[in-house]
VOMIMI-136125 format. One record per atom (N, C-alpha, C, O, CB): residue in three letters; x, y, z; residue number from 1. Coordinates in steps of 0.02 Angstrom, whole numbers. Atoms other than C-alpha are relative to their C-alpha. Glycine has a CB too. Example, Ala and Ser with C-alpha at 12.3 -4.5 7.8 and 13.67 -1.06 7.14 Angstrom:
<pt residuo="ALA" u="45" v="-59" w="0" num="1"/>
<pt residuo="ALA" u="615" v="-225" w="390" num="1"/>
<pt residuo="ALA" u="45" v="60" w="0" num="1"/>
<pt residuo="ALA" u="97" v="59" w="33" num="1"/>
<pt residuo="ALA" u="-50" v="1" w="62" num="1"/>
<pt residuo="SER" u="-42" v="-59" w="-3" num="2"/>
<pt residuo="SER" u="684" v="-53" w="357" num="2"/>
<pt residuo="SER" u="-39" v="55" w="37" num="2"/>
<pt residuo="SER" u="-14" v="110" w="45" num="2"/>
<pt residuo="SER" u="20" v="23" w="-71" num="2"/>
# end
This chain:
<pt residuo="MET" u="12" v="-66" w="26" num="1"/>
<pt residuo="MET" u="5330" v="-1266" w="5632" num="1"/>
<pt residuo="MET" u="-39" v="-5" w="-64" num="1"/>
<pt residuo="MET" u="-20" v="-43" w="-109" num="1"/>
<pt residuo="MET" u="66" v="39" w="-10" num="1"/>
<pt residuo="ASN" u="42" v="2" w="59" num="2"/>
<pt residuo="ASN" u="5195" v="-1237" w="5503" num="2"/>
<pt residuo="ASN" u="24" v="50" w="-52" num="2"/>
<pt residuo="ASN" u="48" v="104" w="-35" num="2"/>
<pt residuo="ASN" u="-73" v="15" w="18" num="2"/>
<pt residuo="PRO" u="-19" v="-48" w="52" num="3"/>
<pt residuo="PRO" u="5233" v="-1157" w="5335" num="3"/>
<pt residuo="PRO" u="-52" v="56" w="-4" num="3"/>
<pt residuo="PRO" u="-110" v="48" w="14" num="3"/>
<pt residuo="PRO" u="6" v="-35" w="-69" num="3"/>
<pt residuo="TRP" u="45" v="-57" w="9" num="4"/>
<pt residuo="TRP" u="5159" v="-986" w="5299" num="4"/>
<pt residuo="TRP" u="-47" v="-13" w="-58" num="4"/>
<pt residuo="TRP" u="-28" v="-47" w="-106" num="4"/>
<pt residuo="TRP" u="41" v="65" w="-11" num="4"/>
<pt residuo="TRP" u="46" v="6" w="56" num="5"/>
<pt residuo="TRP" u="5005" v="-978" w="5189" num="5"/>
<pt residuo="TRP" u="20" v="47" w="-56" num="5"/>
<pt residuo="TRP" u="9" v="32" w="-114" num="5"/>
<pt residuo="TRP" u="-72" v="15" w="23" num="5"/>
<pt residuo="ASN" u="-21" v="-49" w="49" num="6"/>
<pt residuo="ASN" u="5075" v="-825" w="5102" num="6"/>
<pt residuo="ASN" u="76" v="-5" w="-9" num="6"/>
<pt residuo="ASN" u="113" v="11" w="37" num="6"/>
<pt residuo="ASN" u="-21" v="73" w="21" num="6"/>
<pt residuo="PRO" u="-72" v="9" w="9" num="7"/>
<pt residuo="PRO" u="5246" v="-860" w="5024" num="7"/>
<pt residuo="PRO" u="39" v="65" w="5" num="7"/>
<pt residuo="PRO" u="98" v="64" w="23" num="7"/>
<pt residuo="PRO" u="14" v="-33" w="-66" num="7"/>
<pt residuo="ALA" u="-34" v="-65" w="-4" num="8"/>
<pt residuo="ALA" u="5289" v="-674" w="5017" num="8"/>
<pt residuo="ALA" u="17" v="16" w="73" num="8"/>
<pt residuo="ALA" u="70" v="43" w="88" num="8"/>
<pt residuo="ALA" u="-42" v="56" w="-31" num="8"/>
<pt residuo="VAL" u="-12" v="-12" w="-71" num="9"/>
<pt residuo="VAL" u="5273" v="-662" w="5206" num="9"/>
<pt residuo="VAL" u="56" v="-45" w="25" num="9"/>
<pt residuo="VAL" u="98" v="-24" w="65" num="9"/>
<pt residuo="VAL" u="-65" v="-11" w="42" num="9"/>
<pt residuo="GLU" u="-54" v="46" w="-20" num="10"/>
<pt residuo="GLU" u="5383" v="-815" w="5227" num="10"/>
<pt residuo="GLU" u="67" v="25" w="-26" num="10"/>
<pt residuo="GLU" u="117" v="22" w="9" num="10"/>
<pt residuo="GLU" u="-15" v="-71" w="-27" num="10"/>
<pt residuo="ASP" u="-62" v="-28" w="28" num="11"/>
<pt residuo="ASP" u="5513" v="-738" w="5110" num="11"/>
<pt residuo="ASP" u="24" v="59" w="41" num="11"/>
<pt residuo="ASP" u="83" v="67" w="53" num="11"/>
<pt residuo="ASP" u="-11" v="20" w="-73" num="11"/>
<pt residuo="GLN" u="-18" v="-59" w="-39" num="12"/>
<pt residuo="GLN" u="5508" v="-577" w="5210" num="12"/>
<pt residuo="GLN" u="30" v="-21" w="67" num="12"/>
<pt residuo="GLN" u="79" v="8" w="90" num="12"/>
<pt residuo="GLN" u="-61" v="45" w="11" num="12"/>
<pt residuo="ALA" u="-27" v="23" w="-64" num="13"/>
<pt residuo="ALA" u="5536" v="-672" w="5372" num="13"/>
<pt residuo="ALA" u="70" v="-29" w="-8" num="13"/>
<pt residuo="ALA" u="113" v="-17" w="34" num="13"/>
<pt residuo="ALA" u="-47" v="-53" w="30" num="13"/>
<pt residuo="SER" u="-67" v="28" w="10" num="14"/>
<pt residuo="SER" u="5684" v="-767" w="5301" num="14"/>
<pt residuo="SER" u="50" v="55" w="-19" num="14"/>
<pt residuo="SER" u="109" v="51" w="-2" num="14"/>
<pt residuo="SER" u="-1" v="-54" w="-54" num="14"/>
<pt residuo="ASP" u="-44" v="-56" w="17" num="15"/>
<pt residuo="ASP" u="5755" v="-605" w="5229" num="15"/>
<pt residuo="ASP" u="23" v="37" w="62" num="15"/>
<pt residuo="ASP" u="79" v="64" w="63" num="15"/>
<pt residuo="ASP" u="-34" v="48" w="-48" num="15"/>
<pt residuo="ARG" u="-19" v="-34" w="-62" num="16"/>
<pt residuo="ARG" u="5756" v="-531" w="5404" num="16"/>
<pt residuo="ARG" u="61" v="-34" w="33" num="16"/>
<pt residuo="ARG" u="100" v="-2" w="67" num="16"/>
<pt residuo="ARG" u="-58" v="1" w="50" num="16"/>
<pt residuo="ALA" u="-57" v="37" w="-28" num="17"/>
<pt residuo="ALA" u="5880" v="-667" w="5454" num="17"/>
<pt residuo="ALA" u="65" v="19" w="-36" num="17"/>
<pt residuo="ALA" u="120" v="9" w="-9" num="17"/>
<pt residuo="ALA" u="-11" v="-75" w="-5" num="17"/>
<pt residuo="HIS" u="-58" v="-20" w="40" num="18"/>
<pt residuo="HIS" u="5997" v="-601" w="5318" num="18"/>
<pt residuo="HIS" u="11" v="76" w="3" num="18"/>
<pt residuo="HIS" u="34" v="105" w="-46" num="18"/>
<pt residuo="HIS" u="-8" v="-23" w="-73" num="18"/>
<pt residuo="ARG" u="-4" v="-73" w="-6" num="19"/>
<pt residuo="ARG" u="5996" v="-422" w="5382" num="19"/>
<pt residuo="ARG" u="70" v="27" w="-16" num="19"/>
<pt residuo="ARG" u="120" v="-9" w="-13" num="19"/>
<pt residuo="ARG" u="-20" v="21" w="69" num="19"/>
<pt residuo="ILE" u="-63" v="-35" w="12" num="20"/>
<pt residuo="ILE" u="6130" v="-297" w="5337" num="20"/>
<pt residuo="ILE" u="40" v="-4" w="65" num="20"/>
<pt residuo="ILE" u="14" v="9" w="119" num="20"/>
<pt residuo="ILE" u="-11" v="74" w="-23" num="20"/>
<pt residuo="GLY" u="-43" v="4" w="-58" num="21"/>
<pt residuo="GLY" u="6276" v="-321" w="5454" num="21"/>
<pt residuo="GLY" u="7" v="-70" w="27" num="21"/>
<pt residuo="GLY" u="46" v="-82" w="72" num="21"/>
<pt residuo="GLY" u="-25" v="46" w="53" num="21"/>
<pt residuo="GLN" u="-5" v="70" w="-23" num="22"/>
<pt residuo="GLN" u="6249" v="-508" w="5477" num="22"/>
<pt residuo="GLN" u="68" v="-26" w="-20" num="22"/>
<pt residuo="GLN" u="86" v="-25" w="-79" num="22"/>
<pt residuo="GLN" u="-58" v="-44" w="-30" num="22"/>
<pt residuo="GLN" u="-68" v="22" w="12" num="23"/>
<pt residuo="GLN" u="6423" v="-580" w="5492" num="23"/>
<pt residuo="GLN" u="6" v="-75" w="-11" num="23"/>
<pt residuo="GLN" u="56" v="-98" w="-38" num="23"/>
<pt residuo="GLN" u="45" v="21" w="57" num="23"/>
<pt residuo="ARG" u="-3" v="72" w="4" num="24"/>
<pt residuo="ARG" u="6383" v="-764" w="5498" num="24"/>
<pt residuo="ARG" u="-48" v="-26" w="-53" num="24"/>
<pt residuo="ARG" u="-99" v="6" w="-67" num="24"/>
<pt residuo="ARG" u="-15" v="-32" w="68" num="24"/>
<pt residuo="PRO" u="46" v="29" w="50" num="25"/>
<pt residuo="PRO" u="6304" v="-876" w="5366" num="25"/>
<pt residuo="PRO" u="-67" v="-19" w="32" num="25"/>
<pt residuo="PRO" u="-70" v="-40" w="90" num="25"/>
<pt residuo="PRO" u="32" v="-61" w="-33" num="25"/>
<pt residuo="VAL" u="67" v="16" w="-24" num="26"/>
<pt residuo="VAL" u="6118" v="-903" w="5384" num="26"/>
<pt residuo="VAL" u="-26" v="-58" w="-42" num="26"/>
<pt residuo="VAL" u="-24" v="-55" w="-104" num="26"/>
<pt residuo="VAL" u="-47" v="62" w="-4" num="26"/>
<pt residuo="THR" u="29" v="57" w="35" num="27"/>
<pt residuo="THR" u="6038" v="-1069" w="5340" num="27"/>
<pt residuo="THR" u="-72" v="-8" w="25" num="27"/>
<pt residuo="THR" u="-84" v="-9" w="85" num="27"/>
<pt residuo="THR" u="41" v="-66" w="12" num="27"/>
<pt residuo="ILE" u="70" v="9" w="-18" num="28"/>
<pt residuo="ILE" u="5850" v="-1092" w="5335" num="28"/>
<pt residuo="ILE" u="-21" v="-69" w="-23" num="28"/>
<pt residuo="ILE" u="-14" v="-86" w="-82" num="28"/>
<pt residuo="ILE" u="-45" v="56" w="-33" num="28"/>
<pt residuo="TYR" u="24" v="67" w="16" num="29"/>
<pt residuo="TYR" u="5780" v="-1268" w="5342" num="29"/>
<pt residuo="TYR" u="-76" v="-1" w="0" num="29"/>
<pt residuo="TYR" u="-108" v="26" w="46" num="29"/>
<pt residuo="TYR" u="28" v="-52" w="51" num="29"/>
<pt residuo="ARG" u="73" v="10" w="3" num="30"/>
<pt residuo="ARG" u="5604" v="-1309" w="5289" num="30"/>
<pt residuo="ARG" u="-12" v="-75" w="2" num="30"/>
<pt residuo="ARG" u="3" v="-110" w="-47" num="30"/>
<pt residuo="ARG" u="-31" v="33" w="-64" num="30"/>
<pt residuo="LEU" u="14" v="71" w="-8" num="31"/>
<pt residuo="LEU" u="5552" v="-1479" w="5353" num="31"/>
<pt residuo="LEU" u="-74" v="-11" w="-12" num="31"/>
<pt residuo="LEU" u="-117" v="15" w="24" num="31"/>
<pt residuo="LEU" u="21" v="-25" w="70" num="31"/>
<pt residuo="VAL" u="69" v="13" w="18" num="32"/>
<pt residuo="VAL" u="5393" v="-1543" w="5272" num="32"/>
<pt residuo="VAL" u="-9" v="-75" w="-9" num="32"/>
<pt residuo="VAL" u="28" v="-106" w="-47" num="32"/>
<pt residuo="VAL" u="-20" v="39" w="-64" num="32"/>
<pt residuo="ALA" u="15" v="71" w="8" num="33"/>
<pt residuo="ALA" u="5320" v="-1717" w="5289" num="33"/>
<pt residuo="ALA" u="-39" v="-11" w="-65" num="33"/>
<pt residuo="ALA" u="-82" v="30" w="-83" num="33"/>
<pt residuo="ALA" u="-40" v="-27" w="61" num="33"/>
<pt residuo="LYS" u="31" v="16" w="64" num="34"/>
<pt residuo="LYS" u="5265" v="-1799" w="5127" num="34"/>
<pt residuo="LYS" u="-74" v="-17" w="10" num="34"/>
<pt residuo="LYS" u="-94" v="-48" w="60" num="34"/>
<pt residuo="LYS" u="37" v="-57" w="-34" num="34"/>
<pt residuo="ASP" u="71" v="15" w="2" num="35"/>
<pt residuo="ASP" u="5078" v="-1811" w="5086" num="35"/>
<pt residuo="ASP" u="-38" v="28" w="61" num="35"/>
<pt residuo="ASP" u="-82" v="-5" w="88" num="35"/>
<pt residuo="ASP" u="-10" v="-75" w="-3" num="35"/>
<pt residuo="THR" u="35" v="-34" w="-55" num="36"/>
<pt residuo="THR" u="5023" v="-1689" w="5222" num="36"/>
<pt residuo="THR" u="-29" v="66" w="-26" num="36"/>
<pt residuo="THR" u="-15" v="85" w="-83" num="36"/>
<pt residuo="THR" u="48" v="12" w="60" num="36"/>
<pt residuo="ILE" u="27" v="-66" w="19" num="37"/>
<pt residuo="ILE" u="4929" v="-1525" w="5218" num="37"/>
<pt residuo="ILE" u="58" v="48" w="-12" num="37"/>
<pt residuo="ILE" u="56" v="89" w="-58" num="37"/>
<pt residuo="ILE" u="-47" v="27" w="55" num="37"/>
<pt residuo="GLU" u="-58" v="-44" w="8" num="38"/>
<pt residuo="GLU" u="5096" v="-1437" w="5240" num="38"/>
<pt residuo="GLU" u="34" v="-12" w="-68" num="38"/>
<pt residuo="GLU" u="57" v="36" w="-99" num="38"/>
<pt residuo="GLU" u="50" v="-12" w="57" num="38"/>
<pt residuo="ASP" u="-28" v="16" w="65" num="39"/>
<pt residuo="ASP" u="5161" v="-1527" w="5085" num="39"/>
<pt residuo="ASP" u="-41" v="33" w="-56" num="39"/>
<pt residuo="ASP" u="-13" v="59" w="-104" num="39"/>
<pt residuo="ASP" u="3" v="-76" w="-11" num="39"/>
<pt residuo="LYS" u="44" v="-32" w="49" num="40"/>
<pt residuo="LYS" u="5011" v="-1463" w="4988" num="40"/>
<pt residuo="LYS" u="8" v="76" w="0" num="40"/>
<pt residuo="LYS" u="5" v="108" w="-52" num="40"/>
<pt residuo="LYS" u="-73" v="-18" w="13" num="40"/>
<pt residuo="ILE" u="-11" v="-73" w="-5" num="41"/>
<pt residuo="ILE" u="5042" v="-1286" w="5052" num="41"/>
<pt residuo="ILE" u="64" v="18" w="-37" num="41"/>
<pt residuo="ILE" u="66" v="68" w="-73" num="41"/>
<pt residuo="ILE" u="4" v="22" w="74" num="41"/>
<pt residuo="VAL" u="-64" v="-14" w="34" num="42"/>
<pt residuo="VAL" u="5223" v="-1293" w="4991" num="42"/>
<pt residuo="VAL" u="-9" v="-5" w="-76" num="42"/>
<pt residuo="VAL" u="18" v="35" w="-113" num="42"/>
<pt residuo="VAL" u="55" v="-49" w="24" num="42"/>
<pt residuo="ASP" u="15" v="6" w="72" num="43"/>
<pt residuo="ASP" u="5160" v="-1354" w="4820" num="43"/>
<pt residuo="ASP" u="-38" v="61" w="-24" num="43"/>
<pt residuo="ASP" u="-26" v="86" w="-79" num="43"/>
<pt residuo="ASP" u="-39" v="-64" w="-14" num="43"/>
<pt residuo="LEU" u="38" v="-60" w="18" num="44"/>
<pt residuo="LEU" u="5036" v="-1210" w="4818" num="44"/>
<pt residuo="LEU" u="46" v="61" w="-4" num="44"/>
<pt residuo="LEU" u="37" v="103" w="-48" num="44"/>
<pt residuo="LEU" u="-55" v="12" w="51" num="44"/>
<pt residuo="HIS" u="-48" v="-55" w="3" num="45"/>
<pt residuo="HIS" u="5178" v="-1089" w="4857" num="45"/>
<pt residuo="HIS" u="38" v="-1" w="-66" num="45"/>
<pt residuo="HIS" u="46" v="51" w="-98" num="45"/>
<pt residuo="HIS" u="50" v="-5" w="59" num="45"/>
<pt residuo="GLN" u="-37" v="6" w="62" num="46"/>
<pt residuo="GLN" u="5276" v="-1154" w="4709" num="46"/>
<pt residuo="GLN" u="-44" v="21" w="-59" num="46"/>
<pt residuo="GLN" u="-21" v="56" w="-104" num="46"/>
<pt residuo="GLN" u="25" v="-73" w="-11" num="46"/>
<pt residuo="HIS" u="47" v="-18" w="53" num="47"/>
<pt residuo="HIS" u="5123" v="-1136" w="4597" num="47"/>
<pt residuo="HIS" u="-10" v="76" w="-2" num="47"/>
<pt residuo="HIS" u="-12" v="106" w="-55" num="47"/>
<pt residuo="HIS" u="-67" v="-36" w="8" num="47"/>
<pt residuo="LYS" u="10" v="-73" w="-4" num="48"/>
<pt residuo="LYS" u="5096" v="-957" w="4658" num="48"/>
<pt residuo="LYS" u="62" v="37" w="-26" num="48"/>
<pt residuo="LYS" u="55" v="88" w="-60" num="48"/>
<pt residuo="LYS" u="-14" v="21" w="73" num="48"/>
<pt residuo="ARG" u="-61" v="-33" w="23" num="49"/>
<pt residuo="ARG" u="5278" v="-912" w="4626" num="49"/>
<pt residuo="ARG" u="6" v="-3" w="-77" num="49"/>
<pt residuo="ARG" u="23" v="47" w="-109" num="49"/>
<pt residuo="ARG" u="62" v="-33" w="32" num="49"/>
<pt residuo="VAL" u="-3" v="8" w="73" num="50"/>
<pt residuo="VAL" u="5272" v="-981" w="4448" num="50"/>
<pt residuo="VAL" u="-51" v="46" w="-33" num="50"/>
<pt residuo="VAL" u="-36" v="79" w="-83" num="50"/>
<pt residuo="VAL" u="-13" v="-73" w="-20" num="50"/>
<pt residuo="LEU" u="52" v="-42" w="28" num="51"/>
<pt residuo="LEU" u="5108" v="-890" w="4415" num="51"/>
<pt residuo="LEU" u="19" v="74" w="5" num="51"/>
<pt residuo="LEU" u="11" v="111" w="-44" num="51"/>
<pt residuo="LEU" u="-66" v="-12" w="37" num="51"/>
<pt residuo="ALA" u="-20" v="-70" w="-8" num="52"/>
<pt residuo="ALA" u="5172" v="-725" w="4485" num="52"/>
<pt residuo="ALA" u="57" v="18" w="-46" num="52"/>
<pt residuo="ALA" u="57" v="72" w="-76" num="52"/>
<pt residuo="ALA" u="20" v="13" w="73" num="52"/>
<pt residuo="ASP" u="-57" v="-13" w="45" num="53"/>
<pt residuo="ASP" u="5335" v="-739" w="4387" num="53"/>
<pt residuo="ASP" u="-24" v="7" w="-72" num="53"/>
<pt residuo="ASP" u="0" v="50" w="-109" num="53"/>
<pt residuo="ASP" u="52" v="-55" w="5" num="53"/>
<pt residuo="SER" u="24" v="-3" w="69" num="54"/>
<pt residuo="SER" u="5240" v="-772" w="4226" num="54"/>
<pt residuo="SER" u="-41" v="63" w="-12" num="54"/>
<pt residuo="SER" u="-38" v="92" w="-67" num="54"/>
<pt residuo="SER" u="-43" v="-62" w="-17" num="54"/>
<pt residuo="LEU" u="39" v="-61" w="8" num="55"/>
<pt residuo="LEU" u="5123" v="-625" w="4256" num="55"/>
<pt residuo="LEU" u="45" v="62" w="-1" num="55"/>
<pt residuo="LEU" u="31" v="110" w="-37" num="55"/>
<pt residuo="LEU" u="-51" v="7" w="56" num="55"/>
<pt residuo="LEU" u="-44" v="-59" w="-5" num="56"/>
<pt residuo="LEU" u="5265" v="-506" w="4300" num="56"/>
<pt residuo="LEU" u="53" v="1" w="-54" num="56"/>
<pt residuo="LEU" u="87" v="51" w="-64" num="56"/>
<pt residuo="LEU" u="32" v="1" w="68" num="56"/>
<pt residuo="GLU" u="-50" v="3" w="53" num="57"/>
<pt residuo="GLU" u="5377" v="-564" w="4158" num="57"/>
<pt residuo="GLU" u="-20" v="50" w="-55" num="57"/>
<pt residuo="GLU" u="-76" v="47" w="-81" num="57"/>
<pt residuo="GLU" u="6" v="-72" w="-29" num="57"/>
<pt residuo="GLY" u="14" v="-50" w="51" num="58"/>
<pt residuo="GLY" u="5388" v="-421" w="4036" num="58"/>
<pt residuo="GLY" u="-41" v="58" w="25" num="58"/>
<pt residuo="GLY" u="-67" v="98" w="-14" num="58"/>
<pt residuo="GLY" u="-35" v="-31" w="-58" num="58"/>
<pt residuo="ALA" u="40" v="-54" w="-28" num="59"/>
<pt residuo="ALA" u="5300" v="-302" w="4155" num="59"/>
<pt residuo="ALA" u="29" v="68" w="-17" num="59"/>
<pt residuo="ALA" u="-8" v="118" w="-19" num="59"/>
<pt residuo="ALA" u="-6" v="-7" w="76" num="59"/>
<pt residuo="ASP" u="-31" v="-64" w="17" num="60"/>
<pt residuo="ASP" u="5424" v="-167" w="4109" num="60"/>
<pt residuo="ASP" u="-16" v="22" w="-71" num="60"/>
<pt residuo="ASP" u="0" v="78" w="-90" num="60"/>
<pt residuo="ASP" u="76" v="-5" w="9" num="60"/>
<pt residuo="LEU" u="17" v="-17" w="68" num="61"/>
<pt residuo="LEU" u="5360" v="-171" w="3930" num="61"/>
<pt residuo="LEU" u="-55" v="53" w="-4" num="61"/>
<pt residuo="LEU" u="-60" v="89" w="-53" num="61"/>
<pt residuo="LEU" u="-21" v="-61" w="-38" num="61"/>
<pt residuo="SER" u="55" v="-48" w="1" num="62"/>
<pt residuo="SER" u="5208" v="-65" w="3976" num="62"/>
<pt residuo="SER" u="26" v="71" w="-5" num="62"/>
<pt residuo="SER" u="-9" v="114" w="-33" num="62"/>
<pt residuo="SER" u="-43" v="-8" w="63" num="62"/>
<pt residuo="GLY" u="-28" v="-67" w="5" num="63"/>
<pt residuo="GLY" u="5321" v="87" w="3991" num="63"/>
<pt residuo="GLY" u="30" v="15" w="-68" num="63"/>
<pt residuo="GLY" u="51" v="71" w="-80" num="63"/>
<pt residuo="GLY" u="52" v="9" w="53" num="63"/>
<pt residuo="LYS" u="-31" v="-9" w="65" num="64"/>
<pt residuo="LYS" u="5383" v="61" w="3814" num="64"/>
<pt residuo="LYS" u="-51" v="12" w="-56" num="64"/>
<pt residuo="LYS" u="-32" v="15" w="-114" num="64"/>
<pt residuo="LYS" u="42" v="-59" w="-16" num="64"/>
<pt residuo="ILE" u="50" v="-13" w="51" num="65"/>
<pt residuo="ILE" u="5218" v="92" w="3724" num="65"/>
<pt residuo="ILE" u="4" v="73" w="-20" num="65"/>
<pt residuo="ILE" u="11" v="117" w="22" num="65"/>
<pt residuo="ILE" u="-71" v="-19" w="26" num="65"/>
<pt residuo="SER" u="-6" v="-69" w="24" num="66"/>
<pt residuo="SER" u="5223" v="246" w="3616" num="66"/>
<pt residuo="SER" u="-66" v="37" w="12" num="66"/>
<pt residuo="SER" u="-118" v="7" w="23" num="66"/>
<pt residuo="SER" u="18" v="1" w="-75" num="66"/>
<pt residuo="THR" u="59" v="-41" w="-9" num="67"/>
<pt residuo="THR" u="5101" v="390" w="3634" num="67"/>
<pt residuo="THR" u="-51" v="-14" w="-55" num="67"/>
<pt residuo="THR" u="-111" v="-17" w="-42" num="67"/>
<pt residuo="THR" u="18" v="74" w="0" num="67"/>
<pt residuo="GLN" u="46" v="14" w="56" num="68"/>
<pt residuo="GLN" u="5028" v="352" w="3462" num="68"/>
<pt residuo="GLN" u="-35" v="-66" w="10" num="68"/>
<pt residuo="GLN" u="-95" v="-72" w="-3" num="68"/>
<pt residuo="GLN" u="39" v="-1" w="-66" num="68"/>
<pt residuo="GLU" u="31" v="65" w="-12" num="69"/>
<pt residuo="GLU" u="4998" v="170" w="3507" num="69"/>
<pt residuo="GLU" u="-52" v="5" w="55" num="69"/>
<pt residuo="GLU" u="-105" v="-26" w="51" num="69"/>
<pt residuo="GLU" u="53" v="-53" w="18" num="69"/>
<pt residuo="LEU" u="47" v="-9" w="-55" num="70"/>
<pt residuo="LEU" u="4914" v="222" w="3669" num="70"/>
<pt residuo="LEU" u="-63" v="35" w="-23" num="70"/>
<pt residuo="LEU" u="-118" v="15" w="-6" num="70"/>
<pt residuo="LEU" u="33" v="39" w="57" num="70"/>
<pt residuo="LEU" u="58" v="-36" w="26" num="71"/>
<pt residuo="LEU" u="4801" v="346" w="3581" num="71"/>
<pt residuo="LEU" u="-42" v="-45" w="-45" num="71"/>
<pt residuo="LEU" u="-104" v="-42" w="-43" num="71"/>
<pt residuo="LEU" u="22" v="61" w="-38" num="71"/>
<pt residuo="ARG" u="36" v="46" w="44" num="72"/>
<pt residuo="ARG" u="4755" v="215" w="3451" num="72"/>
<pt residuo="ARG" u="-41" v="-50" w="41" num="72"/>
<pt residuo="ARG" u="-98" v="-66" w="23" num="72"/>
<pt residuo="ARG" u="49" v="-37" w="-47" num="72"/>
<pt residuo="LEU" u="37" v="47" w="-43" num="73"/>
<pt residuo="LEU" u="4706" v="93" w="3590" num="73"/>
<pt residuo="LEU" u="-60" v="33" w="32" num="73"/>
<pt residuo="LEU" u="-113" v="2" w="38" num="73"/>
<pt residuo="LEU" u="46" v="-27" w="54" num="73"/>
<pt residuo="ILE" u="55" v="-36" w="-32" num="74"/>
<pt residuo="ILE" u="4597" v="225" w="3673" num="74"/>
<pt residuo="ILE" u="-55" v="14" w="-51" num="74"/>
<pt residuo="ILE" u="-114" v="7" w="-36" num="74"/>
<pt residuo="ILE" u="24" v="66" w="32" num="74"/>
<pt residuo="GLU" u="49" v="-16" w="51" num="75"/>
<pt residuo="GLU" u="4513" v="274" w="3510" num="75"/>
<pt residuo="GLU" u="-39" v="-60" w="-24" num="75"/>
<pt residuo="GLU" u="-97" v="-55" w="-43" num="75"/>
<pt residuo="GLU" u="34" v="32" w="-59" num="75"/>
<pt residuo="GLU" u="33" v="61" w="23" num="76"/>
<pt residuo="GLU" u="4473" v="94" w="3465" num="76"/>
<pt residuo="GLU" u="-54" v="-23" w="48" num="76"/>
<pt residuo="GLU" u="-100" v="-59" w="28" num="76"/>
<pt residuo="GLU" u="50" v="-54" w="-10" num="76"/>
<pt residuo="SER" u="50" v="25" w="-49" num="77"/>
<pt residuo="SER" u="4374" v="64" w="3624" num="77"/>
<pt residuo="SER" u="-55" v="48" w="10" num="77"/>
<pt residuo="SER" u="-100" v="34" w="50" num="77"/>
<pt residuo="SER" u="33" v="-14" w="65" num="77"/>
# end
């Protein structure tokens, strides 16, 4: 089984296995051979996750800017 190129799609697929009402434990195994294209894809997934987390960290701060600060930013440009 090949890993997904898009980690979000892979996460969505694994989340489906944990649907509401699931009574039994779900275990997902990812078998990847070392030094293969699949290994590089998994490394790329990890890099994408770290990048996305760093970009989204503090994303809720944008809603905390005051009206005066926003107006000042608009006037300066």
